[in-house]
MDTraj code that builds the backbone (N, CA, C; nanometers):
import mdtraj as md
import numpy as np

residues = "MET SER GLY LYS ARG PRO PHE ILE LEU GLY LEU THR GLY SER ILE GLY MET GLY LYS SER THR VAL ALA ASP MET PHE GLU GLU LEU GLY VAL PRO VAL PHE ASP ALA ASP ALA ALA VAL HIS ARG LEU GLN GLY PRO ASP GLY ALA LEU LEU PRO ALA ILE GLU ALA GLU PHE PRO GLY THR THR GLY PRO GLY GLY VAL ASP ARG GLN LYS LEU GLY ALA ALA VAL PHE GLY ASP PRO GLU ALA LEU LYS ARG LEU GLU ALA ILE VAL HIS PRO ALA VAL GLY ALA ILE ARG ALA GLY PHE LEU GLU GLU HIS ALA ALA VAL PRO ILE ILE VAL PHE ASP ILE PRO LEU LEU PHE GLU LYS GLY GLY ARG ASP GLN VAL ASP ALA VAL ALA VAL VAL SER ALA PRO ALA GLU ALA GLN ARG ALA ARG VAL LEU ALA ARG PRO GLY MET THR GLU GLU LYS PHE GLU GLN ILE LEU LYS LEU GLN VAL PRO ASP GLU GLU LYS ARG LYS LYS ALA ASP PHE VAL ILE ASP THR GLY MET SER LEU ALA GLU THR ARG GLU ALA VAL ARG GLN VAL VAL ASP ARG LEU VAL ALA SER GLU".split()
xyz = np.array([
    [1.9468, 0.9731, -0.3303],
    [1.9142, 1.0129, -0.1923],
    [1.8595, 0.8926, -0.1182],
    [1.9351, 0.8360, -0.0271],
    [1.8878, 0.7156, 0.0413],
    [1.7914, 0.7538, 0.1526],
    [1.7067, 0.6578, 0.1869],
    [1.6132, 0.6800, 0.2974],
    [1.4893, 0.7575, 0.2565],
    [1.4850, 0.8033, 0.1311],
    [1.3658, 0.8772, 0.0877],
    [1.2546, 0.7763, 0.0613],
    [1.1366, 0.8127, 0.1041],
    [1.0227, 0.7237, 0.0766],
    [0.9122, 0.8055, 0.0127],
    [0.8125, 0.7371, -0.0460],
    [0.7035, 0.8128, -0.1086],
    [0.6252, 0.8942, -0.0066],
    [0.5621, 0.9989, -0.0548],
    [0.4671, 1.0753, 0.0263],
    [0.3437, 0.9867, 0.0410],
    [0.2957, 0.9700, 0.1644],
    [0.1794, 0.8827, 0.1874],
    [0.0546, 0.9669, 0.2104],
    [-0.0409, 0.9528, 0.1179],
    [-0.1685, 1.0222, 0.1299],
    [-0.2717, 0.9232, 0.1827],
    [-0.3322, 0.9548, 0.2959],
    [-0.4384, 0.8713, 0.3502],
    [-0.5706, 0.9100, 0.2853],
    [-0.6408, 0.8100, 0.2312],
    [-0.7696, 0.8360, 0.1662],
    [-0.8802, 0.7774, 0.2531],
    [-0.9762, 0.8610, 0.2905],
    [-1.0838, 0.8124, 0.3770],
    [-1.2133, 0.8829, 0.3419],
    [-1.3200, 0.8378, 0.4040],
    [-1.4514, 0.8967, 0.3780],
    [-1.5581, 0.8061, 0.4350],
    [-1.6696, 0.8635, 0.4722],
    [-1.7785, 0.7856, 0.5310],
    [-1.8436, 0.6960, 0.4258],
    [-1.9286, 0.6059, 0.4726],
    [-1.9980, 0.5125, 0.3831],
    [-2.0750, 0.5874, 0.2742],
    [-2.0665, 0.5359, 0.1506],
    [-2.1446, 0.5930, 0.0410],
    [-2.0925, 0.7229, -0.0161],
    [-1.9699, 0.7612, 0.0226],
    [-1.9168, 0.8893, -0.0258],
    [-1.8429, 0.8770, -0.1596],
    [-1.8174, 0.7529, -0.2027],
    [-1.7506, 0.7348, -0.3324],
    [-1.6012, 0.7131, -0.3218],
    [-1.5560, 0.6617, -0.2069],
    [-1.4118, 0.6454, -0.1850],
    [-1.3483, 0.5463, -0.2829],
    [-1.4189, 0.4362, -0.3124],
    [-1.3632, 0.3365, -0.4055],
    [-1.3447, 0.3960, -0.5441],
    [-1.4421, 0.4760, -0.5851],
    [-1.4341, 0.5418, -0.7168],
    [-1.3130, 0.6345, -0.7217],
    [-1.2926, 0.7105, -0.6134],
    [-1.1790, 0.8042, -0.6079],
    [-1.0465, 0.7266, -0.6030],
    [-1.0430, 0.6155, -0.5291],
    [-0.9211, 0.5325, -0.5244],
    [-0.8856, 0.4849, -0.6652],
    [-0.9877, 0.4442, -0.7425],
    [-0.9641, 0.4020, -0.8817],
    [-0.9068, 0.5163, -0.9642],
    [-0.9546, 0.6379, -0.9378],
    [-0.9059, 0.7548, -1.0133],
    [-0.7577, 0.7809, -0.9841],
    [-0.7171, 0.7623, -0.8584],
    [-0.5741, 0.7764, -0.8258],
    [-0.4932, 0.6712, -0.9025],
    [-0.5434, 0.5485, -0.9064],
    [-0.4714, 0.4414, -0.9774],
    [-0.4626, 0.4715, -1.1272],
    [-0.5693, 0.5271, -1.1846],
    [-0.5681, 0.5644, -1.3270],
    [-0.4573, 0.6652, -1.3562],
    [-0.4247, 0.7476, -1.2551],
    [-0.3189, 0.8487, -1.2720],
    [-0.1809, 0.7917, -1.2378],
    [-0.1755, 0.6603, -1.2148],
    [-0.0467, 0.5953, -1.1891],
    [-0.0016, 0.5997, -1.0442],
    [-0.0930, 0.6371, -0.9529],
    [-0.0572, 0.6409, -0.8103],
    [-0.0939, 0.5059, -0.7474],
    [0.0048, 0.4329, -0.6923],
    [-0.0275, 0.3041, -0.6300],
    [-0.1169, 0.3239, -0.5072],
    [-0.2205, 0.2382, -0.4949],
    [-0.3153, 0.2473, -0.3838],
    [-0.3104, 0.1192, -0.3012],
    [-0.2880, 0.1351, -0.1709],
    [-0.2937, 0.0205, -0.0795],
    [-0.4322, 0.0183, -0.0155],
    [-0.5066, -0.0879, -0.0404],
    [-0.6430, -0.1000, 0.0090],
    [-0.6426, -0.1934, 0.1305],
    [-0.6562, -0.1344, 0.2487],
    [-0.6500, -0.2120, 0.3731],
    [-0.7620, -0.3162, 0.3800],
    [-0.8822, -0.2786, 0.3364],
    [-0.9949, -0.3723, 0.3398],
    [-0.9699, -0.4926, 0.2495],
    [-0.9153, -0.4661, 0.1301],
    [-0.8879, -0.5754, 0.0360],
    [-0.7842, -0.6708, 0.0953],
    [-0.6849, -0.6146, 0.1660],
    [-0.5828, -0.6989, 0.2309],
    [-0.6474, -0.7893, 0.3359],
    [-0.7395, -0.7322, 0.4144],
    [-0.8099, -0.8104, 0.5173],
    [-0.8911, -0.9216, 0.4518],
    [-0.9598, -0.8896, 0.3408],
    [-1.0403, -0.9909, 0.2707],
    [-0.9525, -1.1071, 0.2226],
    [-0.8325, -1.0737, 0.1704],
    [-0.7418, -1.1810, 0.1247],
    [-0.6962, -1.2666, 0.2417],
    [-0.6612, -1.2007, 0.3527],
    [-0.6111, -1.2735, 0.4705],
    [-0.7187, -1.3630, 0.5315],
    [-0.8463, -1.3225, 0.5144],
    [-0.9563, -1.3970, 0.5762],
    [-1.0355, -1.4785, 0.4744],
    [-0.9947, -1.4743, 0.3479],
    [-1.0677, -1.5464, 0.2434],
    [-1.0266, -1.6932, 0.2387],
    [-1.0707, -1.7661, 0.1343],
    [-1.0331, -1.9074, 0.1219],
    [-0.8808, -1.9229, 0.1265],
    [-0.8324, -2.0160, 0.2082],
    [-0.6876, -2.0386, 0.2275],
    [-0.6145, -1.9157, 0.2819],
    [-0.6869, -1.8216, 0.3409],
    [-0.6244, -1.7005, 0.3959],
    [-0.5284, -1.7332, 0.5093],
    [-0.4217, -1.6536, 0.5176],
    [-0.3158, -1.6802, 0.6156],
    [-0.3642, -1.6724, 0.7604],
    [-0.4725, -1.5969, 0.7846],
    [-0.5164, -1.5775, 0.9239],
    [-0.6223, -1.6777, 0.9705],
    [-0.6678, -1.7651, 0.8799],
    [-0.7766, -1.8561, 0.9174],
    [-0.7452, -1.9421, 1.0403],
    [-0.6255, -2.0052, 1.0476],
    [-0.5987, -2.0896, 1.1654],
    [-0.6041, -2.0104, 1.2967],
    [-0.5462, -1.8905, 1.2975],
    [-0.5430, -1.8093, 1.4201],
    [-0.6839, -1.7640, 1.4587],
    [-0.7635, -1.7268, 1.3588],
    [-0.9009, -1.6807, 1.3871],
    [-0.9860, -1.7978, 1.4367],
    [-0.9713, -1.9133, 1.3739],
    [-1.0486, -2.0315, 1.4145],
    [-1.0119, -2.0727, 1.5569],
    [-0.8821, -2.0638, 1.5895],
    [-0.8369, -2.1019, 1.7247],
    [-0.8955, -2.0077, 1.8303],
    [-0.9042, -1.8799, 1.7969],
    [-0.9537, -1.7790, 1.8920],
    [-1.1062, -1.7754, 1.8957],
    [-1.1675, -1.7964, 1.7797],
    [-1.3146, -1.7900, 1.7688],
    [-1.3644, -1.9164, 1.6973],
    [-1.3706, -2.0301, 1.7672],
    [-1.4060, -2.1579, 1.7036],
    [-1.5403, -2.1521, 1.6306],
    [-1.5412, -2.2130, 1.5106],
    [-1.6650, -2.2221, 1.4336],
    [-1.6924, -2.1024, 1.3447],
    [-1.5967, -2.0084, 1.3363],
    [-1.6229, -1.8874, 1.2559],
    [-1.5573, -1.8934, 1.1173],
    [-1.4869, -2.0041, 1.0867],
    [-1.4249, -2.0148, 0.9543],
    [-1.4671, -2.1460, 0.8886],
    [-1.4490, -2.1506, 0.7568],
    [-1.4832, -2.2718, 0.6813],
    [-1.4062, -2.2724, 0.5512],
    [-1.4434, -2.3603, 0.4582],
    [-1.3709, -2.3705, 0.3303],
    [-1.3704, -2.2382, 0.2524],
    [-1.4744, -2.1575, 0.2723],
    [-1.4811, -2.0294, 0.2010],
    [-1.4084, -1.9167, 0.2730],
    [-1.3389, -1.9493, 0.3828],
    [-1.2702, -1.8466, 0.4618],
    [-1.3512, -1.8130, 0.5858],
    [-1.3367, -1.6896, 0.6309],
    [-1.4100, -1.6457, 0.7499],
    [-1.5578, -1.6321, 0.7159],
    [-1.6427, -1.6836, 0.8044],
    [-1.7861, -1.6588, 0.7917],
    [-1.8113, -1.5248, 0.8603],
    [-1.8262, -1.4206, 0.7791],
    [-1.8297, -1.2841, 0.8329],
    [-1.9449, -1.2633, 0.9317],
    [-2.0573, -1.3298, 0.9059],
    [-2.1715, -1.3138, 0.9975],
    [-2.1414, -1.3768, 1.1334],
    [-2.0832, -1.4978, 1.1296],
    [-2.0516, -1.5669, 1.2569],
    [-1.9438, -1.4915, 1.3340],
    [-1.8405, -1.4462, 1.2610],
    [-1.7323, -1.3730, 1.3286],
    [-1.7859, -1.2406, 1.3819],
    [-1.8693, -1.1752, 1.3018],
    [-1.9314, -1.0489, 1.3449],
    [-2.0102, -1.0688, 1.4733],
    [-2.0865, -1.1779, 1.4774],
    [-2.1679, -1.2070, 1.5965],
    [-2.0790, -1.2357, 1.7174],
    [-1.9618, -1.2968, 1.6923],
    [-1.8706, -1.3326, 1.8026],
    [-1.8051, -1.2096, 1.8664],
    [-1.7886, -1.1027, 1.7875],
    [-1.7190, -0.9848, 1.8430],
    [-1.8125, -0.8651, 1.8645],
    [-1.9331, -0.8703, 1.8059],
    [-2.0231, -0.7550, 1.8135],
    [-2.0600, -0.7243, 1.9587],
    [-2.0386, -0.5994, 1.9976],
    [-2.0756, -0.5567, 2.1327],
    [-1.9852, -0.6103, 2.2414],
    [-1.8721, -0.6710, 2.2007],
    [-1.7774, -0.7263, 2.2990],
    [-1.6392, -0.6666, 2.2720],
    [-1.6073, -0.5534, 2.3370],
    [-1.4800, -0.4838, 2.3085],
    [-1.3578, -0.5732, 2.3278],
    [-1.3625, -0.6633, 2.4261],
    [-1.2473, -0.7517, 2.4506],
    [-1.2269, -0.8478, 2.3344],
    [-1.3367, -0.9054, 2.2852],
    [-1.3279, -0.9983, 2.1719],
    [-1.2773, -0.9244, 2.0477],
    [-1.3256, -0.8018, 2.0285],
    [-1.2816, -0.7229, 1.9138],
    [-1.1317, -0.6947, 1.9230],
    [-1.0847, -0.6657, 2.0437],
    [-0.9403, -0.6421, 2.0633],
    [-0.8592, -0.7661, 2.0261],
    [-0.9104, -0.8840, 2.0644],
    [-0.8396, -1.0092, 2.0332],
    [-0.8341, -1.0319, 1.8823],
    [-0.9439, -0.9981, 1.8143],
    [-0.9463, -1.0123, 1.6683],
    [-0.8491, -0.9136, 1.6035],
    [-0.8511, -0.7892, 1.6516],
    [-0.7615, -0.6869, 1.5944],
    [-0.6152, -0.7225, 1.6165],
    [-0.5861, -0.7895, 1.7289],
    [-0.4479, -0.8309, 1.7588],
    [-0.3994, -0.9364, 1.6588],
    [-0.4936, -1.0092, 1.5979],
    [-0.4580, -1.1075, 1.4945],
    [-0.4444, -1.0371, 1.3591],
    [-0.5408, -0.9496, 1.3289],
    [-0.5501, -0.8913, 1.1950],
    [-0.4509, -0.7773, 1.1710],
    [-0.4413, -0.6840, 1.2655],
    [-0.3625, -0.5625, 1.2412],
    [-0.2145, -0.5865, 1.2094],
    [-0.1452, -0.6730, 1.2852],
    [-0.0036, -0.6951, 1.2509],
    [0.0141, -0.7550, 1.1108],
    [-0.0799, -0.8420, 1.0706],
    [-0.0703, -0.9041, 0.9378],
    [-0.0907, -0.7997, 0.8278],
    [-0.1886, -0.7110, 0.8484],
    [-0.2123, -0.6042, 0.7498],
    [-0.0920, -0.5097, 0.7470],
    [-0.0363, -0.4820, 0.8647],
    [0.0823, -0.3965, 0.8744],
    [0.1996, -0.4529, 0.7952],
    [0.2158, -0.5842, 0.8003],
    [0.3263, -0.6491, 0.7277],
    [0.3048, -0.6371, 0.5760],
    [0.1792, -0.6545, 0.5321],
    [0.1496, -0.6411, 0.3885],
    [0.1731, -0.4964, 0.3443],
    [0.1322, -0.4019, 0.4314],
    [0.1496, -0.2595, 0.3988],
    [0.2987, -0.2254, 0.3882],
    [0.3794, -0.2807, 0.4779],
    [0.5250, -0.2555, 0.4742],
    [0.5832, -0.3088, 0.3433],
    [0.5355, -0.4251, 0.3005],
    [0.5815, -0.4825, 0.1736],
    [0.5416, -0.3955, 0.0557],
    [0.4213, -0.3399, 0.0624],
    [0.3706, -0.2513, -0.0428],
    [0.4584, -0.1258, -0.0508],
    [0.4922, -0.0708, 0.0649],
    [0.5790, 0.0482, 0.0703],
    [0.7151, 0.0196, 0.0083],
    [0.7686, -0.0986, 0.0410],
    [0.9005, -0.1374, -0.0099],
    [0.8965, -0.1510, -0.1628],
    [0.7884, -0.2148, -0.2084],
    [0.7721, -0.2400, -0.3518],
    [0.7618, -0.1095, -0.4304],
    [0.7040, -0.0062, -0.3683],
    [0.6828, 0.1214, -0.4382],
    [0.7720, 0.2326, -0.3820],
    [0.8873, 0.1942, -0.3308],
    [0.9766, 0.2905, -0.2645],
    [1.0220, 0.4037, -0.3572],
    [1.0226, 0.3794, -0.4883],
    [1.0776, 0.4789, -0.5809],
    [0.9738, 0.5774, -0.6352],
    [0.8451, 0.5573, -0.6039],
    [0.7442, 0.6485, -0.6605],
    [0.7268, 0.7713, -0.5710],
    [0.6791, 0.8839, -0.6281],
    [0.6680, 1.0055, -0.5452],
    [0.5546, 1.0004, -0.4423],
    [0.4413, 0.9383, -0.4807],
    [0.3235, 0.9363, -0.3918],
    [0.2607, 0.7979, -0.3930],
    [0.2123, 0.7564, -0.2756],
    [0.1244, 0.6400, -0.2706],
    [0.0026, 0.6769, -0.1861],
    [-0.1043, 0.6030, -0.2085],
    [-0.2277, 0.6271, -0.1335],
    [-0.2544, 0.5073, -0.0429],
    [-0.2845, 0.5349, 0.0837],
    [-0.3353, 0.4319, 0.1742],
    [-0.4852, 0.4535, 0.1861],
    [-0.5627, 0.3586, 0.1365],
    [-0.7089, 0.3656, 0.1445],
    [-0.7483, 0.3096, 0.2811],
    [-0.7860, 0.3977, 0.3734],
    [-0.8163, 0.3567, 0.5118],
    [-0.9564, 0.4055, 0.5490],
    [-1.0577, 0.3169, 0.5369],
    [-1.1958, 0.3608, 0.5609],
    [-1.2155, 0.4289, 0.6969],
    [-1.1572, 0.3724, 0.8020],
    [-1.1803, 0.4271, 0.9374],
    [-1.0563, 0.5007, 0.9889],
    [-0.9951, 0.5802, 0.9037],
    [-0.8696, 0.6479, 0.9401],
    [-0.8853, 0.7330, 1.0666],
    [-0.9908, 0.8134, 1.0739],
    [-1.0094, 0.8976, 1.1925],
    [-1.0640, 0.8177, 1.3099],
    [-1.1537, 0.7213, 1.2795],
    [-1.2157, 0.6435, 1.3864],
    [-1.1140, 0.5563, 1.4595],
    [-1.0165, 0.5017, 1.3834],
    [-0.9209, 0.4067, 1.4427],
    [-0.7843, 0.4696, 1.4702],
    [-0.7745, 0.6003, 1.4534],
    [-0.6493, 0.6685, 1.4865],
    [-0.5339, 0.6379, 1.3928],
    [-0.5599, 0.6397, 1.2606],
    [-0.4537, 0.6093, 1.1653],
    [-0.3841, 0.7324, 1.1103],
    [-0.4151, 0.8496, 1.1652],
    [-0.3610, 0.9749, 1.1111],
    [-0.2083, 0.9797, 1.1153],
    [-0.1497, 0.9150, 1.2169],
    [-0.0034, 0.9203, 1.2314],
    [0.0688, 0.8299, 1.1316],
    [-0.0057, 0.7489, 1.0553],
    [0.0589, 0.6595, 0.9568],
    [0.0736, 0.7269, 0.8209],
    [0.0157, 0.8468, 0.8059],
    [0.0154, 0.9112, 0.6748],
    [0.0680, 1.0549, 0.6849],
    [0.1093, 1.1087, 0.5682],
    [0.1643, 1.2452, 0.5657],
    [0.0559, 1.3512, 0.5483],
    [-0.0527, 1.3135, 0.4832],
    [-0.1660, 1.4050, 0.4631],
    [-0.2905, 1.3206, 0.4443],
    [-0.4063, 1.3835, 0.4602],
    [-0.5332, 1.3107, 0.4494],
    [-0.6230, 1.3754, 0.3448],
    [-0.6776, 1.2917, 0.2560],
    [-0.7802, 1.3362, 0.1610],
    [-0.9117, 1.2714, 0.2022],
    [-1.0130, 1.3538, 0.2245],
    [-1.1451, 1.3032, 0.2620],
    [-1.2364, 1.3102, 0.1401],
    [-1.2998, 1.1967, 0.1114],
    [-1.3970, 1.1903, 0.0022],
    [-1.5334, 1.2240, 0.0616],
    [-1.6008, 1.3199, 0.0016],
    [-1.7238, 1.3708, 0.0606],
    [-1.8279, 1.3983, -0.0469],
    [-1.9534, 1.3959, -0.0057],
    [-2.0634, 1.4284, -0.0965],
    [-2.1771, 1.4834, -0.0118],
    [-2.2738, 1.5530, -0.0734],
    [-2.3881, 1.6012, 0.0046],
    [-2.4609, 1.4848, 0.0720],
    [-2.5186, 1.5109, 0.1895],
    [-2.5832, 1.4057, 0.2690],
    [-2.6916, 1.3316, 0.1911],
    [-2.7672, 1.4043, 0.1078],
    [-2.8758, 1.3356, 0.0350],
    [-2.8206, 1.2399, -0.0705],
    [-2.7052, 1.2753, -0.1316],
    [-2.6418, 1.1857, -0.2299],
    [-2.5887, 1.0607, -0.1581],
    [-2.5284, 1.0832, -0.0424],
    [-2.4763, 0.9715, 0.0375],
    [-2.5893, 0.8746, 0.0737],
    [-2.6993, 0.9305, 0.1259],
    [-2.8135, 0.8473, 0.1691],
    [-2.8678, 0.7658, 0.0509],
    [-2.8853, 0.8307, -0.0640],
    [-2.9406, 0.7620, -0.1819],
    [-2.8493, 0.6474, -0.2253],
    [-2.7175, 0.6718, -0.2255],
    [-2.6218, 0.5675, -0.2670],
    [-2.6265, 0.4482, -0.1717],
    [-2.6248, 0.4784, -0.0415],
    [-2.6180, 0.3695, 0.0579],
    [-2.7479, 0.2891, 0.0588],
    [-2.8609, 0.3569, 0.0527],
    [-2.9887, 0.2857, 0.0576],
    [-3.0146, 0.2047, -0.0692],
    [-2.9405, 0.2326, -0.1754],
    [-2.9541, 0.1547, -0.2999],
    [-2.8778, 0.0220, -0.2906],
    [-2.7955, 0.0058, -0.1865],
    [-2.7173, -0.1181, -0.1724],
    [-2.8073, -0.2341, -0.1303],
    [-2.7777, -0.3559, -0.1806],
    [-2.8602, -0.4711, -0.1432],
    [-2.8564, -0.4947, 0.0087],
    [-2.9727, -0.5189, 0.0655],
    [-2.9792, -0.5523, 0.2091],
    [-2.9656, -0.4340, 0.3035],
    [-2.9516, -0.3140, 0.2497],
    [-2.9350, -0.1966, 0.3363],
    [-3.0725, -0.1430, 0.3771],
    [-3.0815, -0.1029, 0.5042],
    [-3.2062, -0.0436, 0.5534],
    [-3.1739, 0.0910, 0.6166],
    [-3.2771, 0.1714, 0.6397],
    [-3.2597, 0.3012, 0.7073],
    [-3.1916, 0.2790, 0.8422],
    [-3.2370, 0.1733, 0.9143],
    [-3.1845, 0.1461, 1.0498],
    [-3.0351, 0.1152, 1.0446],
    [-2.9993, 0.0258, 0.9494],
    [-2.8568, -0.0125, 0.9366],
    [-2.7726, 0.1099, 0.9028],
    [-2.8244, 0.1911, 0.8117],
    [-2.7522, 0.3112, 0.7694],
    [-2.7296, 0.4048, 0.8881],
    [-2.8351, 0.4263, 0.9679],
    [-2.8224, 0.5137, 1.0859],
    [-2.7194, 0.4580, 1.1838],
    [-2.7226, 0.3239, 1.2013],
    [-2.6282, 0.2563, 1.2913],
    [-2.4843, 0.2827, 1.2475],
    [-2.4587, 0.2660, 1.1172],
    [-2.3236, 0.2845, 1.0618],
    [-2.2799, 0.4295, 1.0810],
    [-2.3709, 0.5232, 1.0519],
    [-2.3375, 0.6651, 1.0661],
    [-2.2972, 0.6992, 1.2090],
    [-2.3657, 0.6372, 1.3061],
    [-2.3351, 0.6641, 1.4476],
    [-2.1932, 0.6220, 1.4837],
    [-2.1430, 0.5177, 1.4154],
    [-2.0091, 0.4653, 1.4464],
    [-1.8991, 0.5441, 1.3749],
    [-1.9373, 0.6252, 1.2771],
    [-1.8368, 0.6977, 1.1991],
    [-1.8283, 0.8441, 1.2430],
    [-1.7068, 0.8981, 1.2358],
    [-1.6876, 1.0410, 1.2634],
    [-1.7708, 1.1172, 1.1598],
    [-1.8518, 1.2163, 1.2019],
    [-1.9364, 1.2891, 1.1059],
    [-1.8559, 1.3501, 0.9915],
    [-1.9167, 1.3502, 0.8731],
    [-1.8510, 1.4003, 0.7521],
    [-1.7972, 1.5418, 0.7732],
    [-1.8772, 1.6260, 0.8371],
    [-1.8375, 1.7662, 0.8581],
    [-1.7051, 1.7742, 0.9350],
    [-1.6940, 1.6871, 1.0355],
    [-1.5718, 1.6842, 1.1178],
    [-1.4527, 1.6338, 1.0360],
    [-1.4771, 1.5313, 0.9533],
    [-1.3701, 1.4770, 0.8683],
    [-1.3198, 1.5844, 0.7728],
    [-1.4126, 1.6599, 0.7163],
    [-1.3741, 1.7657, 0.6212],
    [-1.2830, 1.8681, 0.6891],
    [-1.3152, 1.9012, 0.8155],
    [-1.2344, 1.9996, 0.8891],
    [-1.0933, 1.9479, 0.9150],
    [-1.0815, 1.8171, 0.9375],
    [-0.9509, 1.7580, 0.9701],
    [-0.8681, 1.7264, 0.8455],
    [-0.9310, 1.7328, 0.7278],
    [-0.8645, 1.6900, 0.6044],
    [-0.7665, 1.7942, 0.5524],
    [-0.6627, 1.7460, 0.4850],
    [-0.5725, 1.8350, 0.4107],
    [-0.6318, 1.8637, 0.2731],
    [-0.7061, 1.7659, 0.2206],
    [-0.7742, 1.7804, 0.0912],
    [-0.9153, 1.7233, 0.1054],
    [-1.0130, 1.7882, 0.0431],
    [-1.1489, 1.7337, 0.0368],
    [-1.1805, 1.7098, -0.1108],
    [-1.2167, 1.5860, -0.1436],
    [-1.2514, 1.5515, -0.2818],
    [-1.4024, 1.5296, -0.2865],
    [-1.4705, 1.6164, -0.3596],
    [-1.6171, 1.6152, -0.3647],
    [-1.6648, 1.5201, -0.4743],
    [-1.7495, 1.4217, -0.4356],
    [-1.8045, 1.3304, -0.5369],
    [-1.9517, 1.3618, -0.5644],
    [-1.9960, 1.4789, -0.5185],
    [-2.1341, 1.5187, -0.5433],
    [-2.1498, 1.5892, -0.6766],
    [-2.0434, 1.5869, -0.7585],
    [-2.0500, 1.6529, -0.8904],
    [-2.0279, 1.5468, -0.9979],
    [-2.0010, 1.5884, -1.1207],
    [-1.9818, 1.4900, -1.2277],
    [-1.8516, 1.4138, -1.2072],
    [-1.8444, 1.2947, -1.2675],
    [-1.7213, 1.2138, -1.2573],
    [-1.6021, 1.2898, -1.3145],
    [-1.6253, 1.3630, -1.4226],
    [-1.5161, 1.4397, -1.4850],
    [-1.4618, 1.5444, -1.3878],
    [-1.5527, 1.6105, -1.3150],
    [-1.5090, 1.7130, -1.2180],
    [-1.4356, 1.6494, -1.1007],
    [-1.4856, 1.5328, -1.0555],
    [-1.4173, 1.4628, -0.9454],
    [-1.2790, 1.4176, -0.9915],
    [-1.2720, 1.3666, -1.1148],
    [-1.1434, 1.3204, -1.1692],
    [-1.0439, 1.4365, -1.1756],
    [-1.0928, 1.5533, -1.2122],
    [-1.0071, 1.6723, -1.2195],
    [-0.9589, 1.7120, -1.0798],
    [-1.0470, 1.7002, -0.9799],
    [-1.0087, 1.7320, -0.8414],
    [-0.8988, 1.6371, -0.7935],
    [-0.9101, 1.5099, -0.8304],
    [-0.8067, 1.4107, -0.7932],
    [-0.6749, 1.4462, -0.8609],
    [-0.6827, 1.4813, -0.9884],
    [-0.5613, 1.5186, -1.0631],
    [-0.4920, 1.6387, -0.9961],
    [-0.5711, 1.7356, -0.9504],
    [-0.5135, 1.8543, -0.8859],
    [-0.4405, 1.8175, -0.7562],
    [-0.4984, 1.7233, -0.6805],
    [-0.4318, 1.6783, -0.5568],
    [-0.2971, 1.6151, -0.5920],
    [-0.2980, 1.5279, -0.6928],
    [-0.1736, 1.4601, -0.7343],
    [-0.0707, 1.5627, -0.7811],
    [-0.1138, 1.6563, -0.8659],
    [-0.0219, 1.7586, -0.9167],
    [0.0393, 1.8408, -0.8028],
    [-0.0438, 1.8780, -0.7057],
    [0.0073, 1.9583, -0.5926],
    [0.1100, 1.8795, -0.5125],
    [0.0812, 1.7520, -0.4891],
    [0.1727, 1.6715, -0.4073],
    [0.3033, 1.6434, -0.4816],
    [0.2939, 1.6187, -0.6118],
    [0.4155, 1.5952, -0.6890],
    [0.4999, 1.7210, -0.6937],
    [0.4349, 1.8362, -0.7095],
    [0.5072, 1.9639, -0.7156],
    [0.5767, 1.9955, -0.5830],
    [0.5168, 1.9510, -0.4724],
    [0.5755, 1.9856, -0.3424],
    [0.6822, 1.8862, -0.2979],
    [0.6946, 1.7766, -0.3722],
    [0.7935, 1.6744, -0.3328],
    [0.9356, 1.7211, -0.3576],
])
top = md.Topology()
chain = top.add_chain()
for i, resn in enumerate(residues, 1):
    res = top.add_residue(resn, chain, resSeq=i)
    for name in ("N", "CA", "C"):
        top.add_atom(name, md.element.get_by_symbol(name[0]), res)
traj = md.Trajectory(xyz[None], top)
């Protein structure tokens, strides 16, 4: 059957919900996962393909180690126009890597696109269904505040920029709860995979 492509499941979730852990669980089950953030890190890391374009647009924000995230952050923070210029450099490059990933895995039944800001950035139209990784608010808070350099203020700031968990759950086709044991979460992931494979 020509023209058939894998079913694309968008994986998202607010900060501290356990999305990386769930992405690993999909990979353990043999489902290829495209990590948009990891692609951006490669493009902006040492010898990254986007360094010349970013340096030209935002002078002084790159060096031998790649993009200086603090300097670049300061250059675009609170400046929607600057952020648009940065996204115009980054998004097409990530899109090209994603297209290559799709081509490489054209024969598999399901792939996962790990998109942290899927609802915030309007990525719903790029996927066939959405799985939201969620946990109780107190578990989320404890996980995030345990991160190095994280403060209550920073956490509140991040939460304000993200679509509330409750809203994400309502918009999701699947909700994967990480507020339980790893074994139970792993079983929930397996059930999502089984359902999608059965419906293909």
